[in-house]
PDB file of N, CA, C and O in Angstrom:
ATOM      1  N   MET A   1      74.482 -12.563 -18.891  1.00  0.00           N
ATOM      2  CA  MET A   1      76.017 -12.622 -18.962  1.00  0.00           C
ATOM      3  C   MET A   1      75.570 -11.150 -19.530  1.00  0.00           C
ATOM      4  O   MET A   1      74.782 -10.976 -20.460  1.00  0.00           O
ATOM      5  N   ARG A   2      76.229 -10.138 -18.785  1.00  0.00           N
ATOM      6  CA  ARG A   2      76.598  -8.820 -18.773  1.00  0.00           C
ATOM      7  C   ARG A   2      77.936  -9.098 -19.442  1.00  0.00           C
ATOM      8  O   ARG A   2      78.597 -10.073 -19.803  1.00  0.00           O
ATOM      9  N   ALA A   3      78.057  -7.113 -19.428  1.00  0.00           N
ATOM     10  CA  ALA A   3      79.314  -7.337 -20.092  1.00  0.00           C
ATOM     11  C   ALA A   3      80.413  -7.007 -19.607  1.00  0.00           C
ATOM     12  O   ALA A   3      81.472  -7.306 -20.158  1.00  0.00           O
ATOM     13  N   GLU A   4      80.339  -6.280 -18.404  1.00  0.00           N
ATOM     14  CA  GLU A   4      81.613  -6.527 -17.325  1.00  0.00           C
ATOM     15  C   GLU A   4      81.430  -7.820 -16.768  1.00  0.00           C
ATOM     16  O   GLU A   4      81.242  -7.777 -15.553  1.00  0.00           O
ATOM     17  N   ASP A   5      81.425  -8.902 -17.241  1.00  0.00           N
ATOM     18  CA  ASP A   5      81.349 -10.170 -16.128  1.00  0.00           C
ATOM     19  C   ASP A   5      82.205 -11.341 -17.702  1.00  0.00           C
ATOM     20  O   ASP A   5      82.579 -12.502 -17.864  1.00  0.00           O
ATOM     21  N   LEU A   6      82.125 -10.122 -18.451  1.00  0.00           N
ATOM     22  CA  LEU A   6      83.157 -10.654 -19.840  1.00  0.00           C
ATOM     23  C   LEU A   6      84.559 -10.046 -18.893  1.00  0.00           C
ATOM     24  O   LEU A   6      85.530 -10.616 -18.394  1.00  0.00           O
ATOM     25  N   LEU A   7      84.060  -8.467 -18.948  1.00  0.00           N
ATOM     26  CA  LEU A   7      85.157  -7.777 -19.009  1.00  0.00           C
ATOM     27  C   LEU A   7      85.432  -6.623 -17.919  1.00  0.00           C
ATOM     28  O   LEU A   7      85.775  -5.478 -18.216  1.00  0.00           O
ATOM     29  N   PRO A   8      85.289  -6.959 -17.002  1.00  0.00           N
ATOM     30  CA  PRO A   8      85.158  -5.355 -15.561  1.00  0.00           C
ATOM     31  C   PRO A   8      85.903  -4.622 -16.176  1.00  0.00           C
ATOM     32  O   PRO A   8      86.556  -4.913 -17.178  1.00  0.00           O
ATOM     33  N   ASP A   9      85.846  -3.339 -15.462  1.00  0.00           N
ATOM     34  CA  ASP A   9      85.381  -2.283 -15.956  1.00  0.00           C
ATOM     35  C   ASP A   9      87.268  -2.581 -15.276  1.00  0.00           C
ATOM     36  O   ASP A   9      88.005  -1.875 -15.964  1.00  0.00           O
ATOM     37  N   HIS A  10      87.841  -3.132 -14.536  1.00  0.00           N
ATOM     38  CA  HIS A  10      88.999  -2.328 -13.881  1.00  0.00           C
ATOM     39  C   HIS A  10      89.736  -3.053 -15.421  1.00  0.00           C
ATOM     40  O   HIS A  10      90.932  -2.795 -15.557  1.00  0.00           O
ATOM     41  N   LEU A  11      89.287  -3.645 -16.186  1.00  0.00           N
ATOM     42  CA  LEU A  11      89.836  -4.866 -17.361  1.00  0.00           C
ATOM     43  C   LEU A  11      90.116  -3.916 -18.811  1.00  0.00           C
ATOM     44  O   LEU A  11      88.997  -3.442 -19.007  1.00  0.00           O
ATOM     45  N   ASP A  12      90.629  -3.620 -19.439  1.00  0.00           N
ATOM     46  CA  ASP A  12      90.599  -3.245 -20.905  1.00  0.00           C
ATOM     47  C   ASP A  12      90.915  -3.914 -21.264  1.00  0.00           C
ATOM     48  O   ASP A  12      92.127  -3.701 -21.234  1.00  0.00           O
ATOM     49  N   SER A  13      90.685  -5.266 -21.935  1.00  0.00           N
ATOM     50  CA  SER A  13      91.059  -6.793 -22.179  1.00  0.00           C
ATOM     51  C   SER A  13      91.258  -7.883 -22.005  1.00  0.00           C
ATOM     52  O   SER A  13      91.993  -8.136 -21.051  1.00  0.00           O
ATOM     53  N   GLY A  14      90.810  -8.846 -22.677  1.00  0.00           N
ATOM     54  CA  GLY A  14      91.072  -9.955 -22.187  1.00  0.00           C
ATOM     55  C   GLY A  14      91.615 -10.919 -23.051  1.00  0.00           C
ATOM     56  O   GLY A  14      92.129 -10.573 -24.115  1.00  0.00           O
ATOM     57  N   GLU A  15      91.540 -12.369 -22.620  1.00  0.00           N
ATOM     58  CA  GLU A  15      91.845 -13.370 -23.551  1.00  0.00           C
ATOM     59  C   GLU A  15      90.955 -13.933 -24.262  1.00  0.00           C
ATOM     60  O   GLU A  15      90.192 -14.311 -23.373  1.00  0.00           O
ATOM     61  N   PHE A  16      90.351 -14.369 -25.520  1.00  0.00           N
ATOM     62  CA  PHE A  16      89.334 -15.552 -26.500  1.00  0.00           C
ATOM     63  C   PHE A  16      89.904 -16.763 -26.898  1.00  0.00           C
ATOM     64  O   PHE A  16      90.411 -17.008 -27.993  1.00  0.00           O
ATOM     65  N   ASN A  17      89.803 -17.401 -26.067  1.00  0.00           N
ATOM     66  CA  ASN A  17      90.591 -18.465 -27.547  1.00  0.00           C
ATOM     67  C   ASN A  17      92.137 -18.149 -27.762  1.00  0.00           C
ATOM     68  O   ASN A  17      92.844 -18.682 -28.618  1.00  0.00           O
ATOM     69  N   GLY A  18      92.424 -17.465 -27.101  1.00  0.00           N
ATOM     70  CA  GLY A  18      94.370 -17.228 -27.294  1.00  0.00           C
ATOM     71  C   GLY A  18      94.690 -16.495 -27.761  1.00  0.00           C
ATOM     72  O   GLY A  18      95.848 -16.275 -28.119  1.00  0.00           O
ATOM     73  N   THR A  19      93.146 -15.467 -28.010  1.00  0.00           N
ATOM     74  CA  THR A  19      93.760 -13.904 -28.727  1.00  0.00           C
ATOM     75  C   THR A  19      93.763 -12.883 -27.761  1.00  0.00           C
ATOM     76  O   THR A  19      93.117 -13.426 -26.865  1.00  0.00           O
ATOM     77  N   ILE A  20      94.002 -11.981 -27.427  1.00  0.00           N
ATOM     78  CA  ILE A  20      93.996 -11.119 -26.487  1.00  0.00           C
ATOM     79  C   ILE A  20      93.284 -10.343 -27.660  1.00  0.00           C
ATOM     80  O   ILE A  20      93.631 -10.540 -28.825  1.00  0.00           O
ATOM     81  N   VAL A  21      92.128  -9.322 -27.283  1.00  0.00           N
ATOM     82  CA  VAL A  21      90.726  -9.293 -27.361  1.00  0.00           C
ATOM     83  C   VAL A  21      90.817  -7.633 -26.616  1.00  0.00           C
ATOM     84  O   VAL A  21      90.787  -7.693 -25.386  1.00  0.00           O
ATOM     85  N   ARG A  22      90.880  -6.766 -26.962  1.00  0.00           N
ATOM     86  CA  ARG A  22      90.449  -4.896 -26.546  1.00  0.00           C
ATOM     87  C   ARG A  22      89.401  -4.761 -26.051  1.00  0.00           C
ATOM     88  O   ARG A  22      88.562  -5.128 -26.874  1.00  0.00           O
ATOM     89  N   LYS A  23      88.825  -4.357 -24.927  1.00  0.00           N
ATOM     90  CA  LYS A  23      87.098  -3.427 -24.963  1.00  0.00           C
ATOM     91  C   LYS A  23      87.675  -2.778 -26.287  1.00  0.00           C
ATOM     92  O   LYS A  23      88.708  -2.395 -26.835  1.00  0.00           O
ATOM     93  N   GLY A  24      85.352  -3.008 -26.528  1.00  0.00           N
ATOM     94  CA  GLY A  24      85.492  -1.933 -27.347  1.00  0.00           C
ATOM     95  C   GLY A  24      85.814  -2.603 -29.423  1.00  0.00           C
ATOM     96  O   GLY A  24      85.966  -1.909 -30.428  1.00  0.00           O
ATOM     97  N   THR A  25      85.806  -3.387 -29.348  1.00  0.00           N
ATOM     98  CA  THR A  25      86.983  -4.109 -30.653  1.00  0.00           C
ATOM     99  C   THR A  25      85.468  -4.055 -31.247  1.00  0.00           C
ATOM    100  O   THR A  25      85.109  -3.077 -31.903  1.00  0.00           O
ATOM    101  N   VAL A  26      84.897  -4.770 -31.078  1.00  0.00           N
ATOM    102  CA  VAL A  26      83.134  -4.924 -31.717  1.00  0.00           C
ATOM    103  C   VAL A  26      82.333  -3.280 -32.301  1.00  0.00           C
ATOM    104  O   VAL A  26      82.059  -2.700 -33.352  1.00  0.00           O
ATOM    105  N   GLY A  27      82.234  -3.102 -30.906  1.00  0.00           N
ATOM    106  CA  GLY A  27      82.204  -1.120 -31.431  1.00  0.00           C
ATOM    107  C   GLY A  27      83.061  -0.619 -32.389  1.00  0.00           C
ATOM    108  O   GLY A  27      82.524  -0.404 -33.475  1.00  0.00           O
ATOM    109  N   ALA A  28      84.267  -0.364 -32.300  1.00  0.00           N
ATOM    110  CA  ALA A  28      84.919   0.612 -33.396  1.00  0.00           C
ATOM    111  C   ALA A  28      84.755  -1.426 -34.799  1.00  0.00           C
ATOM    112  O   ALA A  28      84.801  -1.590 -36.018  1.00  0.00           O
ATOM    113  N   PHE A  29      84.699  -1.729 -34.421  1.00  0.00           N
ATOM    114  CA  PHE A  29      84.273  -2.885 -36.344  1.00  0.00           C
ATOM    115  C   PHE A  29      83.464  -2.201 -36.137  1.00  0.00           C
ATOM    116  O   PHE A  29      83.814  -1.486 -35.197  1.00  0.00           O
ATOM    117  N   LEU A  30      82.085  -1.850 -36.614  1.00  0.00           N
ATOM    118  CA  LEU A  30      81.278  -1.375 -36.083  1.00  0.00           C
ATOM    119  C   LEU A  30      80.953  -0.386 -37.186  1.00  0.00           C
ATOM    120  O   LEU A  30      80.370  -0.485 -38.266  1.00  0.00           O
ATOM    121  N   ALA A  31      81.824   1.086 -36.208  1.00  0.00           N
ATOM    122  CA  ALA A  31      82.185   2.395 -36.466  1.00  0.00           C
ATOM    123  C   ALA A  31      82.995   2.517 -38.644  1.00  0.00           C
ATOM    124  O   ALA A  31      82.809   3.168 -39.672  1.00  0.00           O
ATOM    125  N   ASN A  32      83.923   1.297 -38.078  1.00  0.00           N
ATOM    126  CA  ASN A  32      84.319   1.391 -39.585  1.00  0.00           C
ATOM    127  C   ASN A  32      83.815   0.972 -40.724  1.00  0.00           C
ATOM    128  O   ASN A  32      84.253   1.189 -41.854  1.00  0.00           O
ATOM    129  N   ALA A  33      82.673   0.227 -40.342  1.00  0.00           N
ATOM    130  CA  ALA A  33      82.320  -0.294 -41.967  1.00  0.00           C
ATOM    131  C   ALA A  33      81.464   0.507 -42.131  1.00  0.00           C
ATOM    132  O   ALA A  33      80.819   0.564 -43.178  1.00  0.00           O
ATOM    133  N   ARG A  34      81.228   1.535 -40.818  1.00  0.00           N
ATOM    134  CA  ARG A  34      79.685   2.080 -41.494  1.00  0.00           C
ATOM    135  C   ARG A  34      80.542   3.594 -42.790  1.00  0.00           C
ATOM    136  O   ARG A  34      80.059   4.045 -43.828  1.00  0.00           O
ATOM    137  N   VAL A  35      81.789   3.930 -42.146  1.00  0.00           N
ATOM    138  CA  VAL A  35      82.763   5.157 -42.705  1.00  0.00           C
ATOM    139  C   VAL A  35      82.921   3.974 -44.226  1.00  0.00           C
ATOM    140  O   VAL A  35      83.018   4.499 -45.335  1.00  0.00           O
ATOM    141  N   PHE A  36      82.929   2.439 -44.105  1.00  0.00           N
ATOM    142  CA  PHE A  36      83.394   1.705 -45.573  1.00  0.00           C
ATOM    143  C   PHE A  36      82.061   1.334 -46.373  1.00  0.00           C
ATOM    144  O   PHE A  36      81.804   0.729 -47.415  1.00  0.00           O
ATOM    145  N   LEU A  37      81.339   1.992 -45.376  1.00  0.00           N
ATOM    146  CA  LEU A  37      79.637   1.699 -46.382  1.00  0.00           C
ATOM    147  C   LEU A  37      79.434   2.930 -46.941  1.00  0.00           C
ATOM    148  O   LEU A  37      79.164   3.005 -48.140  1.00  0.00           O
ATOM    149  N   ASP A  38      79.523   3.927 -46.242  1.00  0.00           N
ATOM    150  CA  ASP A  38      79.007   5.118 -46.725  1.00  0.00           C
ATOM    151  C   ASP A  38      79.680   5.874 -47.820  1.00  0.00           C
ATOM    152  O   ASP A  38      80.751   6.469 -47.701  1.00  0.00           O
ATOM    153  N   PRO A  39      78.893   5.790 -48.984  1.00  0.00           N
ATOM    154  CA  PRO A  39      79.040   6.426 -50.491  1.00  0.00           C
ATOM    155  C   PRO A  39      80.183   8.303 -50.222  1.00  0.00           C
ATOM    156  O   PRO A  39      80.970   8.793 -51.032  1.00  0.00           O
ATOM    157  N   SER A  40      79.863   8.746 -49.094  1.00  0.00           N
ATOM    158  CA  SER A  40      80.309  10.360 -48.823  1.00  0.00           C
ATOM    159  C   SER A  40      81.499  10.071 -48.254  1.00  0.00           C
ATOM    160  O   SER A  40      82.476  10.818 -48.314  1.00  0.00           O
ATOM    161  N   ALA A  41      81.470   9.024 -47.704  1.00  0.00           N
ATOM    162  CA  ALA A  41      83.377   8.936 -46.747  1.00  0.00           C
ATOM    163  C   ALA A  41      84.717   9.186 -48.009  1.00  0.00           C
ATOM    164  O   ALA A  41      84.864   8.287 -48.837  1.00  0.00           O
ATOM    165  N   THR A  42      85.704  10.519 -48.082  1.00  0.00           N
ATOM    166  CA  THR A  42      86.473  10.047 -48.552  1.00  0.00           C
ATOM    167  C   THR A  42      87.795   9.007 -48.510  1.00  0.00           C
ATOM    168  O   THR A  42      88.030   8.192 -47.618  1.00  0.00           O
ATOM    169  N   VAL A  43      88.768   9.313 -49.982  1.00  0.00           N
ATOM    170  CA  VAL A  43      89.383   7.117 -49.721  1.00  0.00           C
ATOM    171  C   VAL A  43      90.062   7.251 -49.087  1.00  0.00           C
ATOM    172  O   VAL A  43      90.644   6.174 -48.960  1.00  0.00           O
ATOM    173  N   ALA A  44      90.765   8.464 -48.057  1.00  0.00           N
ATOM    174  CA  ALA A  44      91.769   8.164 -47.448  1.00  0.00           C
ATOM    175  C   ALA A  44      90.425   7.419 -46.003  1.00  0.00           C
ATOM    176  O   ALA A  44      90.620   6.395 -45.347  1.00  0.00           O
ATOM    177  N   ARG A  45      89.395   8.186 -45.919  1.00  0.00           N
ATOM    178  CA  ARG A  45      88.387   7.815 -44.079  1.00  0.00           C
ATOM    179  C   ARG A  45      88.510   6.364 -44.432  1.00  0.00           C
ATOM    180  O   ARG A  45      88.608   5.493 -43.568  1.00  0.00           O
ATOM    181  N   ARG A  46      88.501   6.120 -45.730  1.00  0.00           N
ATOM    182  CA  ARG A  46      87.748   4.937 -46.111  1.00  0.00           C
ATOM    183  C   ARG A  46      88.907   3.850 -46.259  1.00  0.00           C
ATOM    184  O   ARG A  46      88.553   2.732 -45.884  1.00  0.00           O
ATOM    185  N   GLU A  47      89.909   3.922 -46.616  1.00  0.00           N
ATOM    186  CA  GLU A  47      91.472   3.223 -46.381  1.00  0.00           C
ATOM    187  C   GLU A  47      91.878   3.070 -45.044  1.00  0.00           C
ATOM    188  O   GLU A  47      92.446   2.014 -44.766  1.00  0.00           O
ATOM    189  N   GLU A  48      91.709   3.884 -44.179  1.00  0.00           N
ATOM    190  CA  GLU A  48      91.691   4.587 -42.457  1.00  0.00           C
ATOM    191  C   GLU A  48      90.789   2.486 -41.994  1.00  0.00           C
ATOM    192  O   GLU A  48      91.278   1.385 -41.740  1.00  0.00           O
ATOM    193  N   ALA A  49      89.681   2.919 -42.106  1.00  0.00           N
ATOM    194  CA  ALA A  49      88.773   2.312 -42.238  1.00  0.00           C
ATOM    195  C   ALA A  49      89.384   0.535 -42.167  1.00  0.00           C
ATOM    196  O   ALA A  49      89.729  -0.313 -41.344  1.00  0.00           O
ATOM    197  N   GLU A  50      89.212   0.742 -43.711  1.00  0.00           N
ATOM    198  CA  GLU A  50      89.829  -0.795 -44.133  1.00  0.00           C
ATOM    199  C   GLU A  50      90.754  -1.894 -43.360  1.00  0.00           C
ATOM    200  O   GLU A  50      90.705  -3.088 -43.064  1.00  0.00           O
ATOM    201  N   ALA A  51      91.901  -0.427 -43.164  1.00  0.00           N
ATOM    202  CA  ALA A  51      93.053  -0.753 -42.572  1.00  0.00           C
ATOM    203  C   ALA A  51      92.411  -0.703 -41.096  1.00  0.00           C
ATOM    204  O   ALA A  51      93.411  -0.747 -40.380  1.00  0.00           O
ATOM    205  N   HIS A  52      91.515  -0.648 -40.422  1.00  0.00           N
ATOM    206  CA  HIS A  52      91.372  -0.882 -38.391  1.00  0.00           C
ATOM    207  C   HIS A  52      90.418  -2.282 -39.002  1.00  0.00           C
ATOM    208  O   HIS A  52      91.074  -3.310 -38.836  1.00  0.00           O
ATOM    209  N   MET A  53      88.968  -2.565 -39.695  1.00  0.00           N
ATOM    210  CA  MET A  53      88.823  -3.902 -40.005  1.00  0.00           C
ATOM    211  C   MET A  53      89.657  -4.580 -39.787  1.00  0.00           C
ATOM    212  O   MET A  53      89.767  -5.360 -38.841  1.00  0.00           O
ATOM    213  N   ALA A  54      90.498  -4.341 -40.793  1.00  0.00           N
ATOM    214  CA  ALA A  54      91.637  -5.617 -41.431  1.00  0.00           C
ATOM    215  C   ALA A  54      91.745  -6.127 -40.350  1.00  0.00           C
ATOM    216  O   ALA A  54      91.269  -7.251 -40.198  1.00  0.00           O
ATOM    217  N   GLY A  55      92.347  -5.523 -39.352  1.00  0.00           N
ATOM    218  CA  GLY A  55      93.697  -5.530 -37.936  1.00  0.00           C
ATOM    219  C   GLY A  55      92.598  -5.809 -37.629  1.00  0.00           C
ATOM    220  O   GLY A  55      92.367  -6.159 -38.786  1.00  0.00           O
ATOM    221  N   ALA A  56      91.232  -6.076 -36.904  1.00  0.00           N
ATOM    222  CA  ALA A  56      90.558  -6.014 -35.586  1.00  0.00           C
ATOM    223  C   ALA A  56      89.601  -7.525 -36.256  1.00  0.00           C
ATOM    224  O   ALA A  56      88.461  -7.779 -35.867  1.00  0.00           O
ATOM    225  N   LEU A  57      90.234  -8.243 -37.131  1.00  0.00           N
ATOM    226  CA  LEU A  57      89.329  -9.550 -37.222  1.00  0.00           C
ATOM    227  C   LEU A  57      89.689 -10.674 -36.919  1.00  0.00           C
ATOM    228  O   LEU A  57      88.971 -11.670 -37.018  1.00  0.00           O
ATOM    229  N   ALA A  58      91.320 -10.657 -36.342  1.00  0.00           N
ATOM    230  CA  ALA A  58      91.361 -12.077 -35.095  1.00  0.00           C
ATOM    231  C   ALA A  58      90.692 -11.816 -34.627  1.00  0.00           C
ATOM    232  O   ALA A  58      89.578 -12.275 -34.878  1.00  0.00           O
ATOM    233  N   ALA A  59      90.863 -10.965 -33.690  1.00  0.00           N
ATOM    234  CA  ALA A  59      89.929 -10.828 -32.286  1.00  0.00           C
ATOM    235  C   ALA A  59      87.986 -11.073 -32.977  1.00  0.00           C
ATOM    236  O   ALA A  59      87.250 -11.753 -32.262  1.00  0.00           O
ATOM    237  N   LEU A  60      87.482 -10.562 -34.111  1.00  0.00           N
ATOM    238  CA  LEU A  60      86.411 -10.578 -34.463  1.00  0.00           C
ATOM    239  C   LEU A  60      86.119 -12.216 -34.012  1.00  0.00           C
ATOM    240  O   LEU A  60      85.538 -12.801 -33.098  1.00  0.00           O
ATOM    241  N   ASP A  61      86.843 -12.546 -35.159  1.00  0.00           N
ATOM    242  CA  ASP A  61      87.519 -14.605 -35.697  1.00  0.00           C
ATOM    243  C   ASP A  61      86.463 -15.563 -33.417  1.00  0.00           C
ATOM    244  O   ASP A  61      85.497 -16.071 -32.849  1.00  0.00           O
ATOM    245  N   ALA A  62      87.575 -15.153 -33.357  1.00  0.00           N
ATOM    246  CA  ALA A  62      88.081 -15.419 -31.173  1.00  0.00           C
ATOM    247  C   ALA A  62      87.330 -15.014 -30.587  1.00  0.00           C
ATOM    248  O   ALA A  62      87.289 -15.412 -29.423  1.00  0.00           O
ATOM    249  N   LEU A  63      86.635 -14.326 -30.892  1.00  0.00           N
ATOM    250  CA  LEU A  63      85.031 -14.020 -29.692  1.00  0.00           C
ATOM    251  C   LEU A  63      83.773 -15.015 -31.179  1.00  0.00           C
ATOM    252  O   LEU A  63      82.604 -15.058 -30.797  1.00  0.00           O
ATOM    253  N   GLY A  64      83.899 -15.361 -31.922  1.00  0.00           N
ATOM    254  CA  GLY A  64      83.115 -16.023 -33.182  1.00  0.00           C
ATOM    255  C   GLY A  64      82.381 -14.849 -33.251  1.00  0.00           C
ATOM    256  O   GLY A  64      81.411 -15.451 -32.791  1.00  0.00           O
ATOM    257  N   LEU A  65      81.901 -13.588 -33.422  1.00  0.00           N
ATOM    258  CA  LEU A  65      81.149 -12.965 -34.275  1.00  0.00           C
ATOM    259  C   LEU A  65      80.525 -13.563 -35.255  1.00  0.00           C
ATOM    260  O   LEU A  65      79.359 -13.959 -35.262  1.00  0.00           O
ATOM    261  N   PHE A  66      81.471 -13.636 -36.251  1.00  0.00           N
ATOM    262  CA  PHE A  66      80.904 -14.221 -37.732  1.00  0.00           C
ATOM    263  C   PHE A  66      80.171 -15.666 -37.867  1.00  0.00           C
ATOM    264  O   PHE A  66      79.360 -15.998 -38.732  1.00  0.00           O
ATOM    265  N   ASP A  67      80.773 -16.592 -36.564  1.00  0.00           N
ATOM    266  CA  ASP A  67      79.643 -17.521 -36.119  1.00  0.00           C
ATOM    267  C   ASP A  67      78.443 -17.769 -36.563  1.00  0.00           C
ATOM    268  O   ASP A  67      77.766 -18.567 -37.211  1.00  0.00           O
ATOM    269  N   LEU A  68      78.425 -16.554 -35.834  1.00  0.00           N
ATOM    270  CA  LEU A  68      76.838 -16.363 -35.604  1.00  0.00           C
ATOM    271  C   LEU A  68      76.366 -15.137 -35.984  1.00  0.00           C
ATOM    272  O   LEU A  68      75.317 -14.820 -35.422  1.00  0.00           O
ATOM    273  N   PHE A  69      76.900 -14.198 -36.913  1.00  0.00           N
ATOM    274  CA  PHE A  69      76.417 -13.183 -37.717  1.00  0.00           C
ATOM    275  C   PHE A  69      76.267 -13.456 -38.798  1.00  0.00           C
ATOM    276  O   PHE A  69      76.980 -14.318 -39.310  1.00  0.00           O
ATOM    277  N   GLU A  70      75.344 -12.849 -39.464  1.00  0.00           N
ATOM    278  CA  GLU A  70      76.291 -12.801 -41.268  1.00  0.00           C
ATOM    279  C   GLU A  70      76.070 -11.603 -41.778  1.00  0.00           C
ATOM    280  O   GLU A  70      74.988 -11.018 -41.710  1.00  0.00           O
ATOM    281  N   LEU A  71      77.088 -11.175 -42.318  1.00  0.00           N
ATOM    282  CA  LEU A  71      76.739  -9.329 -42.984  1.00  0.00           C
ATOM    283  C   LEU A  71      75.848  -9.627 -43.708  1.00  0.00           C
ATOM    284  O   LEU A  71      75.676 -10.746 -44.192  1.00  0.00           O
ATOM    285  N   ARG A  72      74.889  -8.269 -43.939  1.00  0.00           N
ATOM    286  CA  ARG A  72      74.533  -8.868 -44.984  1.00  0.00           C
ATOM    287  C   ARG A  72      74.413  -7.794 -46.106  1.00  0.00           C
ATOM    288  O   ARG A  72      73.576  -7.776 -47.008  1.00  0.00           O
ATOM    289  N   ASP A  73      75.728  -6.621 -45.798  1.00  0.00           N
ATOM    290  CA  ASP A  73      75.980  -6.180 -47.249  1.00  0.00           C
ATOM    291  C   ASP A  73      77.241  -6.697 -47.969  1.00  0.00           C
ATOM    292  O   ASP A  73      78.331  -6.980 -47.473  1.00  0.00           O
ATOM    293  N   PRO A  74      76.816  -6.760 -49.334  1.00  0.00           N
ATOM    294  CA  PRO A  74      77.317  -7.955 -49.664  1.00  0.00           C
ATOM    295  C   PRO A  74      79.217  -7.533 -49.986  1.00  0.00           C
ATOM    296  O   PRO A  74      80.039  -8.439 -50.122  1.00  0.00           O
ATOM    297  N   ALA A  75      79.697  -5.687 -50.073  1.00  0.00           N
ATOM    298  CA  ALA A  75      80.635  -5.551 -50.434  1.00  0.00           C
ATOM    299  C   ALA A  75      81.834  -5.861 -49.189  1.00  0.00           C
ATOM    300  O   ALA A  75      83.064  -5.914 -49.206  1.00  0.00           O
ATOM    301  N   LEU A  76      80.456  -6.088 -47.781  1.00  0.00           N
ATOM    302  CA  LEU A  76      81.739  -6.299 -46.385  1.00  0.00           C
ATOM    303  C   LEU A  76      81.748  -7.727 -45.768  1.00  0.00           C
ATOM    304  O   LEU A  76      82.281  -8.141 -44.738  1.00  0.00           O
ATOM    305  N   ARG A  77      80.834  -8.487 -46.913  1.00  0.00           N
ATOM    306  CA  ARG A  77      80.956  -9.596 -46.557  1.00  0.00           C
ATOM    307  C   ARG A  77      82.285  -9.724 -47.363  1.00  0.00           C
ATOM    308  O   ARG A  77      83.167 -10.345 -46.770  1.00  0.00           O
ATOM    309  N   ASP A  78      82.646  -9.172 -48.821  1.00  0.00           N
ATOM    310  CA  ASP A  78      83.418  -9.378 -49.066  1.00  0.00           C
ATOM    311  C   ASP A  78      84.601  -8.645 -48.805  1.00  0.00           C
ATOM    312  O   ASP A  78      85.731  -9.085 -49.017  1.00  0.00           O
ATOM    313  N   PHE A  79      84.318  -7.440 -48.309  1.00  0.00           N
ATOM    314  CA  PHE A  79      85.827  -7.587 -47.839  1.00  0.00           C
ATOM    315  C   PHE A  79      86.404  -8.355 -46.852  1.00  0.00           C
ATOM    316  O   PHE A  79      87.529  -8.778 -47.115  1.00  0.00           O
ATOM    317  N   VAL A  80      85.840  -8.702 -45.581  1.00  0.00           N
ATOM    318  CA  VAL A  80      85.038 -10.354 -44.758  1.00  0.00           C
ATOM    319  C   VAL A  80      86.653 -10.393 -45.544  1.00  0.00           C
ATOM    320  O   VAL A  80      87.832 -10.041 -45.524  1.00  0.00           O
ATOM    321  N   VAL A  81      85.247 -11.354 -46.411  1.00  0.00           N
ATOM    322  CA  VAL A  81      85.738 -12.444 -47.156  1.00  0.00           C
ATOM    323  C   VAL A  81      87.867 -13.357 -47.106  1.00  0.00           C
ATOM    324  O   VAL A  81      88.428 -14.395 -46.755  1.00  0.00           O
ATOM    325  N   ARG A  82      88.323 -11.413 -47.998  1.00  0.00           N
ATOM    326  CA  ARG A  82      89.483 -11.336 -48.070  1.00  0.00           C
ATOM    327  C   ARG A  82      90.327 -11.663 -46.900  1.00  0.00           C
ATOM    328  O   ARG A  82      91.018 -12.571 -46.439  1.00  0.00           O
ATOM    329  N   HIS A  83      90.015 -10.749 -46.715  1.00  0.00           N
ATOM    330  CA  HIS A  83      91.482 -10.372 -45.386  1.00  0.00           C
ATOM    331  C   HIS A  83      90.433 -11.202 -43.764  1.00  0.00           C
ATOM    332  O   HIS A  83      90.398 -10.628 -42.675  1.00  0.00           O
ATOM    333  N   ARG A  84      90.003 -12.022 -43.926  1.00  0.00           N
ATOM    334  CA  ARG A  84      90.014 -12.879 -42.968  1.00  0.00           C
ATOM    335  C   ARG A  84      91.540 -14.607 -43.427  1.00  0.00           C
ATOM    336  O   ARG A  84      91.791 -15.257 -44.442  1.00  0.00           O
ATOM    337  N   GLY A  85      92.125 -14.601 -41.889  1.00  0.00           N
ATOM    338  CA  GLY A  85      93.404 -15.557 -42.444  1.00  0.00           C
ATOM    339  C   GLY A  85      92.885 -17.068 -41.258  1.00  0.00           C
ATOM    340  O   GLY A  85      93.540 -18.110 -41.263  1.00  0.00           O
TER     341      GLY A  85
END
């Protein structure tokens, strides 16, 4: 399967397991996780990253991301466990 098989170029989102997921959600989560884990990130940037990550968790769950991948970093893993609902 290719990315365009899930979300063709003309679509910005799709429904997966009853949840609307925007194109780019996984990539945005990864970018925010890098900020979250960056010891030189400002408090403001880290708080913004945390808010965006928390907001993406339902979509990532709908995609089954955490059923297939385990987060290696303990702080990131703990954050996700605390914020998954």
